[in-house]
N, CA, C and O atoms as CSV, one atom per row, in Angstrom:
chain,resi,resn,atom,element,x,y,z
A,1,MET,N,N,53.960,-46.607,-59.275
A,1,MET,CA,C,53.632,-46.080,-58.021
A,1,MET,C,C,52.533,-46.907,-57.351
A,1,MET,O,O,51.666,-47.468,-58.021
A,2,LEU,N,N,52.584,-46.970,-56.076
A,2,LEU,CA,C,51.560,-47.713,-55.327
A,2,LEU,C,C,50.213,-47.079,-55.569
A,2,LEU,O,O,50.111,-45.853,-55.538
A,3,GLY,N,N,49.232,-47.812,-55.795
A,3,GLY,CA,C,47.891,-47.287,-56.034
A,3,GLY,C,C,46.844,-48.047,-55.245
A,3,GLY,O,O,47.124,-49.106,-54.682
A,4,SER,N,N,45.684,-47.526,-55.207
A,4,SER,CA,C,44.589,-48.146,-54.514
A,4,SER,C,C,44.063,-49.450,-55.139
A,4,SER,O,O,43.265,-50.188,-54.560
A,5,ASP,N,N,44.586,-49.685,-56.403
A,5,ASP,CA,C,44.127,-50.838,-57.037
A,5,ASP,C,C,44.904,-52.099,-56.569
A,5,ASP,O,O,44.535,-53.206,-56.962
A,6,ARG,N,N,45.937,-51.965,-55.764
A,6,ARG,CA,C,46.693,-53.098,-55.323
A,6,ARG,C,C,46.164,-53.473,-53.890
A,6,ARG,O,O,45.704,-52.635,-53.115
A,7,ALA,N,N,46.268,-54.750,-53.630
A,7,ALA,CA,C,45.875,-55.288,-52.331
A,7,ALA,C,C,46.806,-54.785,-51.263
A,7,ALA,O,O,47.988,-54.610,-51.559
A,8,GLY,N,N,46.380,-54.541,-50.061
A,8,GLY,CA,C,47.207,-54.047,-48.997
A,8,GLY,C,C,48.291,-55.031,-48.684
A,8,GLY,O,O,48.116,-56.229,-48.905
A,9,PHE,N,N,49.341,-54.596,-48.207
A,9,PHE,CA,C,50.482,-55.422,-47.776
A,9,PHE,C,C,51.259,-54.691,-46.667
A,9,PHE,O,O,51.250,-53.461,-46.610
A,10,PRO,N,N,51.906,-55.427,-45.816
A,10,PRO,CA,C,52.637,-54.791,-44.701
A,10,PRO,C,C,53.920,-54.150,-45.202
A,10,PRO,O,O,54.564,-54.676,-46.110
A,11,LEU,N,N,54.284,-53.052,-44.635
A,11,LEU,CA,C,55.584,-52.312,-44.798
A,11,LEU,C,C,56.455,-52.528,-43.684
A,11,LEU,O,O,56.013,-52.673,-42.544
A,12,ARG,N,N,57.827,-52.560,-43.997
A,12,ARG,CA,C,58.808,-52.608,-42.938
A,12,ARG,C,C,59.561,-51.268,-42.923
A,12,ARG,O,O,59.617,-50.573,-43.938
A,13,ALA,N,N,60.097,-50.938,-41.847
A,13,ALA,CA,C,60.936,-49.735,-41.768
A,13,ALA,C,C,62.087,-49.763,-42.718
A,13,ALA,O,O,62.544,-48.695,-43.125
A,14,SER,N,N,62.579,-50.878,-43.094
A,14,SER,CA,C,63.717,-51.004,-43.994
A,14,SER,C,C,63.378,-51.028,-45.473
A,14,SER,O,O,64.255,-51.016,-46.337
A,15,ASP,N,N,62.025,-51.062,-45.752
A,15,ASP,CA,C,61.646,-51.174,-47.122
A,15,ASP,C,C,62.069,-49.796,-47.833
A,15,ASP,O,O,61.937,-48.692,-47.305
A,16,ARG,N,N,62.598,-50.033,-49.113
A,16,ARG,CA,C,63.135,-48.913,-49.848
A,16,ARG,C,C,62.004,-48.398,-50.795
A,16,ARG,O,O,61.232,-49.183,-51.346
A,17,PHE,N,N,61.944,-47.128,-50.951
A,17,PHE,CA,C,60.950,-46.564,-51.847
A,17,PHE,C,C,61.120,-46.913,-53.295
A,17,PHE,O,O,60.140,-47.042,-54.029
A,18,ASP,N,N,62.355,-47.066,-53.716
A,18,ASP,CA,C,62.614,-47.405,-55.139
A,18,ASP,C,C,62.102,-48.905,-55.363
A,18,ASP,O,O,61.620,-49.205,-56.455
A,19,VAL,N,N,62.194,-49.749,-54.443
A,19,VAL,CA,C,61.700,-51.134,-54.641
A,19,VAL,C,C,60.205,-51.080,-54.643
A,19,VAL,O,O,59.573,-51.887,-55.323
A,20,LEU,N,N,59.580,-50.132,-53.888
A,20,LEU,CA,C,58.158,-50.057,-53.864
A,20,LEU,C,C,57.526,-49.327,-55.058
A,20,LEU,O,O,56.316,-49.113,-55.135
A,21,GLY,N,N,58.473,-48.941,-56.031
A,21,GLY,CA,C,57.974,-48.222,-57.143
A,21,GLY,C,C,57.839,-46.755,-57.036
A,21,GLY,O,O,57.278,-46.126,-57.933
A,22,LEU,N,N,58.303,-46.199,-56.031
A,22,LEU,CA,C,58.251,-44.683,-55.688
A,22,LEU,C,C,59.563,-44.031,-55.923
A,22,LEU,O,O,60.579,-44.614,-55.545
A,23,ASP,N,N,59.638,-42.912,-56.492
A,23,ASP,CA,C,60.891,-42.140,-56.628
A,23,ASP,C,C,60.800,-40.877,-55.798
A,23,ASP,O,O,59.770,-40.599,-55.184
A,24,GLU,N,N,61.878,-40.114,-55.781
A,24,GLU,CA,C,61.916,-38.948,-54.973
A,24,GLU,C,C,60.756,-37.943,-55.199
A,24,GLU,O,O,60.191,-37.364,-54.270
A,25,GLU,N,N,60.445,-37.781,-56.524
A,25,GLU,CA,C,59.364,-36.930,-56.863
A,25,GLU,C,C,58.007,-37.366,-56.318
A,25,GLU,O,O,57.193,-36.549,-55.888
A,26,ASP,N,N,57.793,-38.670,-56.349
A,26,ASP,CA,C,56.540,-39.154,-55.754
A,26,ASP,C,C,56.479,-38.847,-54.237
A,26,ASP,O,O,55.422,-38.466,-53.733
A,27,ILE,N,N,57.530,-38.999,-53.559
A,27,ILE,CA,C,57.564,-38.701,-52.148
A,27,ILE,C,C,57.276,-37.184,-51.896
A,27,ILE,O,O,56.469,-36.801,-51.048
A,28,ASP,N,N,58.051,-36.295,-52.756
A,28,ASP,CA,C,57.862,-34.898,-52.517
A,28,ASP,C,C,56.404,-34.410,-52.892
A,28,ASP,O,O,55.806,-33.593,-52.192
A,29,MET,N,N,55.910,-34.923,-53.963
A,29,MET,CA,C,54.653,-34.426,-54.457
A,29,MET,C,C,53.420,-35.133,-53.968
A,29,MET,O,O,52.383,-34.494,-53.792
A,30,ASP,N,N,53.490,-36.465,-53.735
A,30,ASP,CA,C,52.383,-37.203,-53.299
A,30,ASP,C,C,52.311,-37.457,-51.828
A,30,ASP,O,O,51.265,-37.256,-51.211
A,31,LEU,N,N,53.385,-37.889,-51.259
A,31,LEU,CA,C,53.402,-38.289,-49.910
A,31,LEU,C,C,53.597,-37.193,-48.867
A,31,LEU,O,O,52.956,-37.232,-47.817
A,32,ALA,N,N,54.419,-36.269,-49.116
A,32,ALA,CA,C,54.804,-35.229,-48.104
A,32,ALA,C,C,53.694,-34.477,-47.571
A,32,ALA,O,O,53.589,-34.340,-46.353
A,33,ASP,N,N,52.843,-33.968,-48.382
A,33,ASP,CA,C,51.709,-33.188,-47.918
A,33,ASP,C,C,50.712,-34.026,-47.047
A,33,ASP,O,O,50.243,-33.613,-45.986
A,34,SER,N,N,50.436,-35.253,-47.607
A,34,SER,CA,C,49.542,-36.159,-46.867
A,34,SER,C,C,50.077,-36.561,-45.513
A,34,SER,O,O,49.354,-36.572,-44.516
A,35,VAL,N,N,51.389,-36.902,-45.491
A,35,VAL,CA,C,52.022,-37.343,-44.175
A,35,VAL,C,C,52.026,-36.110,-43.218
A,35,VAL,O,O,51.725,-36.229,-42.030
A,36,SER,N,N,52.367,-34.961,-43.768
A,36,SER,CA,C,52.418,-33.779,-42.941
A,36,SER,C,C,51.068,-33.594,-42.218
A,36,SER,O,O,51.009,-33.475,-40.994
A,37,CYS,N,N,49.968,-33.575,-43.034
A,37,CYS,CA,C,48.650,-33.331,-42.388
A,37,CYS,C,C,48.325,-34.461,-41.425
A,37,CYS,O,O,47.877,-34.163,-40.318
A,38,ARG,N,N,48.505,-35.670,-41.739
A,38,ARG,CA,C,48.138,-36.779,-40.917
A,38,ARG,C,C,49.009,-36.864,-39.613
A,38,ARG,O,O,48.531,-37.297,-38.565
A,39,SER,N,N,50.236,-36.456,-39.716
A,39,SER,CA,C,51.146,-36.562,-38.531
A,39,SER,C,C,51.152,-35.303,-37.653
A,39,SER,O,O,51.695,-35.303,-36.548
A,40,GLY,N,N,50.541,-34.240,-38.164
A,40,GLY,CA,C,50.591,-32.953,-37.417
A,40,GLY,C,C,51.874,-32.342,-37.406
A,40,GLY,O,O,52.164,-31.547,-36.511
A,41,ARG,N,N,52.731,-32.658,-38.382
A,41,ARG,CA,C,54.104,-32.035,-38.590
A,41,ARG,C,C,54.110,-31.056,-39.662
A,41,ARG,O,O,53.436,-31.249,-40.673
A,42,SER,N,N,54.836,-30.002,-39.510
A,42,SER,CA,C,54.918,-28.910,-40.449
A,42,SER,C,C,56.017,-29.265,-41.500
A,42,SER,O,O,56.951,-30.014,-41.213
A,43,LEU,N,N,55.872,-28.724,-42.667
A,43,LEU,CA,C,56.817,-28.883,-43.725
A,43,LEU,C,C,57.760,-27.632,-43.772
A,43,LEU,O,O,58.673,-27.579,-44.596
A,44,ASP,N,N,57.521,-26.618,-42.863
A,44,ASP,CA,C,58.319,-25.401,-42.773
A,44,ASP,C,C,59.682,-25.664,-42.537
A,44,ASP,O,O,60.011,-26.442,-41.641
A,45,ASP,N,N,60.601,-25.031,-43.331
A,45,ASP,CA,C,62.032,-25.110,-43.196
A,45,ASP,C,C,62.550,-26.552,-43.362
A,45,ASP,O,O,63.487,-26.975,-42.684
A,46,ALA,N,N,61.909,-27.289,-44.283
A,46,ALA,CA,C,62.295,-28.739,-44.407
A,46,ALA,C,C,63.770,-28.884,-44.815
A,46,ALA,O,O,64.431,-29.860,-44.460
A,47,LYS,N,N,64.283,-27.872,-45.584
A,47,LYS,CA,C,65.662,-27.953,-45.996
A,47,LYS,C,C,66.671,-28.019,-44.889
A,47,LYS,O,O,67.773,-28.530,-45.087
A,48,ALA,N,N,66.330,-27.527,-43.748
A,48,ALA,CA,C,67.181,-27.513,-42.556
A,48,ALA,C,C,67.166,-28.824,-41.850
A,48,ALA,O,O,67.977,-29.027,-40.946
A,49,ASN,N,N,66.274,-29.752,-42.214
A,49,ASN,CA,C,66.115,-31.068,-41.581
A,49,ASN,C,C,67.325,-31.928,-42.000
A,49,ASN,O,O,67.680,-31.976,-43.178
A,50,PRO,N,N,67.929,-32.582,-41.057
A,50,PRO,CA,C,69.100,-33.468,-41.391
A,50,PRO,C,C,68.774,-34.554,-42.366
A,50,PRO,O,O,69.670,-35.062,-43.040
A,51,TYR,N,N,67.496,-34.937,-42.471
A,51,TYR,CA,C,67.154,-36.087,-43.388
A,51,TYR,C,C,66.694,-35.570,-44.764
A,51,TYR,O,O,66.379,-36.349,-45.663
A,52,PHE,N,N,66.663,-34.183,-44.905
A,52,PHE,CA,C,66.202,-33.636,-46.231
A,52,PHE,C,C,67.138,-34.220,-47.325
A,52,PHE,O,O,68.362,-34.203,-47.194
A,53,GLY,N,N,66.546,-34.706,-48.346
A,53,GLY,CA,C,67.310,-35.251,-49.545
A,53,GLY,C,C,67.890,-36.527,-49.299
A,53,GLY,O,O,68.594,-37.019,-50.182
A,54,LYS,N,N,67.692,-37.165,-48.184
A,54,LYS,CA,C,68.299,-38.455,-47.791
A,54,LYS,C,C,67.189,-39.574,-47.536
A,54,LYS,O,O,67.447,-40.581,-46.876
A,55,ILE,N,N,66.040,-39.353,-48.056
A,55,ILE,CA,C,64.934,-40.291,-47.759
A,55,ILE,C,C,64.971,-41.411,-48.766
A,55,ILE,O,O,64.674,-41.196,-49.941
A,56,ALA,N,N,65.343,-42.648,-48.318
A,56,ALA,CA,C,65.370,-43.815,-49.167
A,56,ALA,C,C,64.429,-44.885,-48.682
A,56,ALA,O,O,63.884,-45.664,-49.465
A,57,THR,N,N,64.244,-44.913,-47.381
A,57,THR,CA,C,63.450,-45.996,-46.780
A,57,THR,C,C,62.262,-45.419,-45.973
A,57,THR,O,O,62.173,-44.217,-45.724
A,58,ILE,N,N,61.417,-46.278,-45.604
A,58,ILE,CA,C,60.204,-45.957,-44.803
A,58,ILE,C,C,60.699,-45.274,-43.486
A,58,ILE,O,O,60.129,-44.275,-43.047
A,59,ALA,N,N,61.789,-45.850,-42.864
A,59,ALA,CA,C,62.359,-45.424,-41.641
A,59,ALA,C,C,62.863,-43.945,-41.791
A,59,ALA,O,O,62.656,-43.103,-40.918
A,60,ASP,N,N,63.557,-43.678,-42.988
A,60,ASP,CA,C,64.053,-42.383,-43.263
A,60,ASP,C,C,62.871,-41.310,-43.326
A,60,ASP,O,O,63.003,-40.171,-42.877
A,61,LEU,N,N,61.777,-41.753,-43.888
A,61,LEU,CA,C,60.626,-40.868,-43.963
A,61,LEU,C,C,60.081,-40.554,-42.558
A,61,LEU,O,O,59.777,-39.397,-42.264
A,62,VAL,N,N,59.960,-41.525,-41.727
A,62,VAL,CA,C,59.498,-41.368,-40.340
A,62,VAL,C,C,60.432,-40.461,-39.568
A,62,VAL,O,O,59.995,-39.582,-38.826
A,63,MET,N,N,61.754,-40.689,-39.755
A,63,MET,CA,C,62.721,-39.807,-39.036
A,63,MET,C,C,62.713,-38.403,-39.541
A,63,MET,O,O,62.929,-37.472,-38.766
A,64,PHE,N,N,62.472,-38.213,-40.808
A,64,PHE,CA,C,62.400,-36.858,-41.379
A,64,PHE,C,C,61.196,-36.089,-40.729
A,64,PHE,O,O,61.324,-34.945,-40.294
A,65,PHE,N,N,60.040,-36.779,-40.693
A,65,PHE,CA,C,58.871,-36.064,-40.109
A,65,PHE,C,C,58.927,-35.929,-38.573
A,65,PHE,O,O,58.342,-35.016,-37.990
A,66,ASN,N,N,59.655,-36.877,-37.938
A,66,ASN,CA,C,59.886,-36.748,-36.507
A,66,ASN,C,C,60.784,-35.537,-36.175
A,66,ASN,O,O,60.635,-34.947,-35.105
A,67,ALA,N,N,61.713,-35.161,-37.073
A,67,ALA,CA,C,62.523,-34.005,-36.799
A,67,ALA,C,C,61.854,-32.702,-37.227
A,67,ALA,O,O,62.387,-31.628,-36.946
A,68,GLN,N,N,60.699,-32.762,-37.899
A,68,GLN,CA,C,59.972,-31.464,-38.188
A,68,GLN,C,C,59.135,-31.017,-37.029
A,68,GLN,O,O,58.660,-31.825,-36.230
A,69,PRO,N,N,58.957,-29.709,-36.945
A,69,PRO,CA,C,58.133,-29.132,-35.786
A,69,PRO,C,C,56.674,-29.584,-35.929
A,69,PRO,O,O,56.160,-29.853,-37.015
A,70,LEU,N,N,56.056,-29.645,-34.760
A,70,LEU,CA,C,54.649,-29.975,-34.703
A,70,LEU,C,C,53.816,-28.753,-35.135
A,70,LEU,O,O,54.190,-27.613,-34.858
A,71,ILE,N,N,52.764,-28.986,-35.769
A,71,ILE,CA,C,51.813,-27.888,-36.138
A,71,ILE,C,C,51.033,-27.473,-34.927
A,71,ILE,O,O,50.480,-28.319,-34.224
A,72,ALA,N,N,50.975,-26.175,-34.664
A,72,ALA,CA,C,50.268,-25.698,-33.566
A,72,ALA,C,C,48.716,-25.906,-33.824
A,72,ALA,O,O,48.217,-25.326,-34.789
A,73,VAL,N,N,47.980,-26.653,-33.062
A,73,VAL,CA,C,46.618,-26.855,-33.265
A,73,VAL,C,C,45.853,-26.037,-32.222
A,73,VAL,O,O,46.031,-26.218,-31.017
A,74,PRO,N,N,44.989,-25.124,-32.718
A,74,PRO,CA,C,44.239,-24.317,-31.747
A,74,PRO,C,C,43.268,-25.284,-30.944
A,74,PRO,O,O,42.769,-26.279,-31.469
A,75,THR,N,N,43.057,-24.932,-29.711
A,75,THR,CA,C,42.126,-25.728,-28.923
A,75,THR,C,C,40.755,-25.366,-29.319
A,75,THR,O,O,40.473,-24.254,-29.764
A,76,LYS,N,N,39.852,-26.380,-29.142
A,76,LYS,CA,C,38.428,-26.088,-29.560
A,76,LYS,C,C,37.719,-25.171,-28.571
A,76,LYS,O,O,37.818,-25.355,-27.358
A,77,PRO,N,N,37.020,-24.202,-29.089
A,77,PRO,CA,C,36.279,-23.319,-28.146
A,77,PRO,C,C,35.247,-24.153,-27.378
A,77,PRO,O,O,34.661,-25.075,-27.946
A,78,GLN,N,N,35.033,-23.866,-26.191
A,78,GLN,CA,C,34.027,-24.571,-25.433
A,78,GLN,C,C,32.603,-23.914,-25.719
A,78,GLN,O,O,32.465,-22.704,-25.896
A,79,PRO,N,N,31.594,-24.805,-25.746
A,79,PRO,CA,C,30.286,-24.258,-26.113
A,79,PRO,C,C,29.759,-23.297,-24.998
A,79,PRO,O,O,29.981,-23.533,-23.810
A,80,ALA,N,N,29.112,-22.296,-25.386
A,80,ALA,CA,C,28.560,-21.385,-24.416
A,80,ALA,C,C,27.441,-21.994,-23.653
A,80,ALA,O,O,26.601,-22.717,-24.188
A,81,VAL,N,N,27.446,-21.674,-22.332
A,81,VAL,CA,C,26.391,-22.151,-21.450
A,81,VAL,C,C,25.333,-21.044,-21.345
A,81,VAL,O,O,25.628,-19.933,-20.907
A,82,ILE,N,N,24.125,-21.357,-21.744
A,82,ILE,CA,C,23.062,-20.382,-21.727
A,82,ILE,C,C,22.295,-20.563,-20.405
A,82,ILE,O,O,21.729,-21.631,-20.170
A,83,ALA,N,N,22.272,-19.592,-19.587
A,83,ALA,CA,C,21.462,-19.689,-18.362
A,83,ALA,C,C,19.959,-19.651,-18.645
A,83,ALA,O,O,19.493,-18.862,-19.466
A,84,ALA,N,N,19.248,-20.466,-17.991
A,84,ALA,CA,C,17.794,-20.503,-18.177
A,84,ALA,C,C,17.010,-19.651,-17.283
A,84,ALA,O,O,15.782,-19.625,-17.374
């Protein structure tokens, strides 16, 4: 699996996870939650996603998350204005 001990290198959309040393379990357990949080996409009802179970490349992973619903982010409350 890719670790922080390796030097950075560019990824291409066509790069296959198996060539990168990742298997389906690594994607499910390690990447999915992190990508979900960083992308603002939910993992709810992932099995209904047309890319579910078909992720072999970086592009497939991007398309999977693109098809997932956005996470509703509450707006920040505005600070109260105190009259002097």
